[in-house]
N, C-alpha and C positions, 0 to 999 in steps of 0.2 A: 515802694508802693505795691508791687505785685504780691509781696509777702503778707499784706494785710487783707487780701480779698476774703480769706476765710473768716476773719473777724467781722468784716462788713456784712457778709452773708448771714452770719450768726446773729448780728444785731437786727438785720431786717427780719429774719425768721422769728426772733424773740418778740419784736414789735408786732408782727402779724398775729402771733399767738395771743399776746396781751390784748390786742384790739378785738380779736374774736371772742375772747372770754368777756370782755367789757360789753360788747354788743349783745351777747347772750344775756348778760345780767340786766342790761337796760330793757331788753324785750320781756324778760320775766317780770321786772318791776312794772312795766306798762300793763301787762296782763293783770297783775295784782290791783293796780289802780282802777282799771276798768271793772274788775269784779266788785271792788268796794263801791264804785260809783253806781253800779247796777243795784247793789243792796240798799244804798242810801237814797235812791231815786224815789220820789213820792209816787205811791200807787194810786191810780184813779179808780 
């Protein structure tokens, strides 16, 4: 088991990086949706 700790750490690191990129993508998509919503809102 002690021989595998490097692989475990690498798996957690890879997962953290993937989640970070996914979070940034979702934030960018949210900004795009908000911008479109503002453009399509009826003006009074």
